[in-house]
Kinemage of the C-alpha trace (Angstrom):
@kinemage 1
@onewidth
@group {chain A} dominant
@subgroup {mainchain}
@vectorlist {calphas} color= white
{ca met a 1} P -4.628 65.332 -40.543
{ca ser a 2} L -5.776 67.672 -37.906
{ca pro a 3} L -8.410 67.131 -35.269
{ca glu a 4} L -10.609 69.697 -37.001
{ca ser a 5} L -10.901 67.658 -40.182
{ca gly a 6} L -12.880 64.986 -38.338
{ca ser a 7} L -10.521 62.149 -39.048
{ca gln a 8} L -8.792 60.221 -36.283
{ca pro a 9} L -5.094 60.441 -35.691
{ca pro a 10} L -3.107 57.370 -36.747
{ca his a 11} L -2.469 56.354 -33.150
{ca ala a 12} L -6.090 56.386 -32.046
{ca val a 13} L -7.585 53.001 -31.104
{ca thr a 14} L -10.975 52.223 -32.502
{ca pro a 15} L -13.396 50.090 -30.464
{ca arg a 16} L -13.009 47.271 -32.968
{ca val a 17} L -9.211 47.287 -32.694
{ca phe a 18} L -9.464 47.558 -28.916
{ca leu a 19} L -11.756 44.506 -28.820
{ca gln a 20} L -9.367 42.516 -31.035
{ca val a 21} L -6.416 43.453 -28.809
{ca glu a 22} L -8.393 42.493 -25.698
{ca leu a 23} L -9.381 39.121 -27.185
{ca lys a 24} L -5.779 38.408 -28.212
{ca ser a 25} L -4.615 39.389 -24.734
{ca gln a 26} L -7.120 37.028 -23.119
{ca glu a 27} L -6.132 34.258 -25.535
{ca ala a 28} L -2.450 34.774 -24.739
{ca gln a 29} L -3.179 34.753 -21.007
{ca ser a 30} L -5.188 31.533 -21.360
{ca leu a 31} L -2.358 29.893 -23.285
{ca gln a 32} L 0.114 30.992 -20.620
{ca gln a 33} L -2.043 29.439 -17.893
{ca gln a 34} L -2.359 26.062 -19.645
{ca pro a 35} L 1.135 24.823 -18.720
{ca asp a 36} L 0.439 25.752 -15.093
{ca his a 37} L -2.842 23.843 -15.273
{ca tyr a 38} L -1.156 20.769 -16.746
{ca leu a 39} L 1.712 21.067 -14.282
{ca gly a 40} L -0.804 21.080 -11.427
{ca his a 41} L -2.417 17.898 -12.761
{ca leu a 42} L 0.981 16.288 -13.227
{ca gln a 43} L 2.064 17.172 -9.696
{ca gln a 44} L -1.189 15.787 -8.319
{ca ser a 45} L -0.691 12.561 -10.294
{ca val a 46} L 2.868 12.231 -9.006
{ca ala a 47} L 1.704 12.757 -5.421
{ca thr a 48} L -1.032 10.139 -5.844
{ca tyr a 49} L 1.465 7.707 -7.369
{ca gln a 50} L 3.891 8.237 -4.492
{ca gln a 51} L 1.109 7.561 -1.994
{ca gln a 52} L 0.178 4.370 -3.833
{ca val a 53} L 3.809 3.220 -3.883
{ca ala a 54} L 4.101 3.862 -0.143
{ca ala a 55} L 0.854 1.976 0.506
{ca tyr a 56} L 2.051 -0.934 -1.664
{ca gln a 57} L 5.360 -1.071 0.187
{ca gln a 58} L 3.520 -1.059 3.513
{ca leu a 59} L 1.246 -3.890 2.376
{ca thr a 60} L 4.224 -5.873 1.085
{ca ser a 61} L 5.995 -5.417 4.401
{ca glu a 62} L 2.903 -6.514 6.330
{ca lys a 63} L 2.471 -9.526 4.040
{ca glu a 64} L 6.075 -10.600 4.629
{ca ala a 65} L 5.651 -10.187 8.408
{ca leu a 66} L 2.459 -12.267 8.339
{ca his a 67} L 4.195 -14.945 6.285
{ca arg a 68} L 7.084 -15.118 8.783
{ca gln a 69} L 4.575 -15.324 11.618
{ca phe a 70} L 2.724 -18.123 9.811
{ca leu a 71} L 5.960 -20.061 9.340
{ca gln a 72} L 6.848 -19.649 13.008
{ca gln a 73} L 3.410 -20.823 14.115
{ca thr a 74} L 3.611 -23.799 11.759
{ca gln a 75} L 7.002 -24.708 13.192
{ca leu a 76} L 5.672 -24.392 16.749
{ca met a 77} L 2.656 -26.537 15.866
{ca asn a 78} L 4.951 -29.217 14.450
{ca gln a 79} L 7.071 -29.130 17.613
{ca leu a 80} L 3.954 -29.440 19.792
{ca gln a 81} L 2.742 -32.396 17.740
{ca gln a 82} L 6.145 -34.066 18.086
{ca gln a 83} L 6.155 -33.423 21.829
{ca glu a 84} L 2.640 -34.821 22.097
{ca ala a 85} L 3.621 -37.965 20.178
{ca trp a 86} L 6.750 -38.342 22.320
{ca gly a 87} L 4.678 -37.828 25.499
{ca lys a 88} L 2.194 -40.478 24.368
{ca ala a 89} L 5.025 -42.900 23.598
{ca val a 90} L 6.617 -42.304 27.019
{ca ala a 91} L 3.231 -42.716 28.735
{ca glu a 92} L 2.584 -45.944 26.828
{ca met a 93} L 6.025 -47.306 27.805
{ca ala a 94} L 5.360 -46.395 31.462
{ca arg a 95} L 1.919 -48.042 31.343
{ca arg a 96} L 3.402 -51.262 29.922
{ca lys a 97} L 6.192 -51.273 32.487
{ca leu a 98} L 3.657 -50.784 35.257
{ca gln a 99} L 1.539 -53.644 33.902
{ca glu a 100} L 4.602 -55.885 33.714
{ca thr a 101} L 5.582 -54.967 37.255
{ca gln a 102} L 2.044 -55.546 38.538
{ca gly a 103} L 1.902 -58.849 36.667
{ca arg a 104} L 5.142 -60.045 38.264
{ca glu a 105} L 3.964 -58.977 41.715
{ca arg a 106} L 0.749 -60.963 41.254
{ca leu a 107} L 2.751 -64.006 40.248
{ca arg a 108} L 4.965 -63.671 43.318
{ca ala a 109} L 2.001 -63.213 45.614
{ca gly a 110} L 0.397 -66.302 44.146
{ca pro a 111} L -3.088 -67.626 44.630
């Protein structure tokens, strides 16, 4: 088959074949990019998860610190209440002793 006969050589690419090859090439390229696309989403999900874990750990730590602080304040409040009750008892004993002493002095002084 010579070029003069008007037929194409066996290696010539027709527009139809070229279009099919181009479409297959684009399809192959798209398929090759899909794993990268999914990998990107997966990496983003992992990063978001790690941030959420860190935030949860921070919140848990803060909660534990607040709980310890609450327990300390409760203990201090109990101690203050005990000291107040003890102070009232001591003041009451002193008041009674003073009354007794004043009563005895009145009796000694007489009418």
